[in-house]
N, C-alpha and C positions, 0 to 999 in steps of 0.2 A: 459837507453833505456826502453820504455814503449812498452809492447806487446799490440796490439789492436787485438780483436777478429774479424776477418774478415770471419768467418765462414758463410755460406749461400750467400756469394756474389761472388762464384766462376764464375758466368755467368756476373758478372758486376752490377752495380747499374741500376735499372729500370729507364726507360726514363720518362719525365715529361708526355708525352701521355699515357703510360702505367700505371703510377700511377693515372692519371685522369680516365682512362678507369676503373680501379679496383675500385676507389671511387663511380664511376657511379654505377657499378654492386652492391656493397654494399648499396648504398642510394636506389637503386631499391628494393632490398630485404627488407630494413627496411619499405619502402612504402608499399610493399605488405603485410607485417606483420600487420602494422598500419591499413591498410584497413580491413584485416580480423578480427582484433580485433574490429574495428568500426562497422562491419556487426554483429559481435556476440553481441555486447553492444545494438545495436538496436533491434535485436531479443529478448534480455533480457528484454529491456524496454517494448516491445510489450507485452510480457508475463506478465510482472508486472502490465501494465495497464489493461489487461483483468482480472487479479486476483483481482485488486482493484475494478473494475467495478462489479464483482460478489459479492465481500463482501459487497459493498454498497447495492446492491439488496438485500442481506440477512439482512442487518441492517434495511433498510426499512420495509421489511416484519416482522421482529421482533418488529419494533416500532408499526407498525400497530396491530399486535396481542397483544402488551402490552396495547395500547389504547382501544382496545376492551375487554380485560381482566378487565382493570380498570373500564370500563363502567358498565359491567356485576356485578363486585364486589359492586360498589356503588348501583346499582340497588337492589342486593340482601341484602345489609346493610339496605337499605330504606325499603324494604319489612319486614325485621325482626323487625326493630324498630317501624314499622307502622307510619312513619312520612310522607309518601306520601300522596298527595291528591287524594281522591277516584275520580273515573270517574263520579260519579254522582253528583259531586259538593260540597259535605260535607267537613268540616274541621276537623281535628284531634285535640283534646283538647290539649292545650299546657302543661297542668299538667301531662300528660301521658308520655311526650317525655323524653328520657332518655338524659344524657349528650352527646354532640357531640363526635364522635371517632376522633382521630387524626391519620392521615395516615402516616405510616413509610416512611422515604425517601427511594428512590429507586436508 
């Protein structure tokens, strides 16, 4: 003889309608949780988009500052070398010019 554990079934088996109603409640809760997670994910994406936009603005500003600094550095080097063309139209003798400098990669 096999003993079957029938504990918890004192009131009988739930009907098909009761089981379906219980499943509906469970699915509604899962749906609400998924919707809340979706809302949070959307908010997180919005924050990331804003952070990305701010970082891109900073990158553009830094690139502009770098171009400006490079231009100033080139002008200073040309002034120190004396290789620029004077404003009155004269030319600098080619014998006085030093070897060209090689810019380091950035």
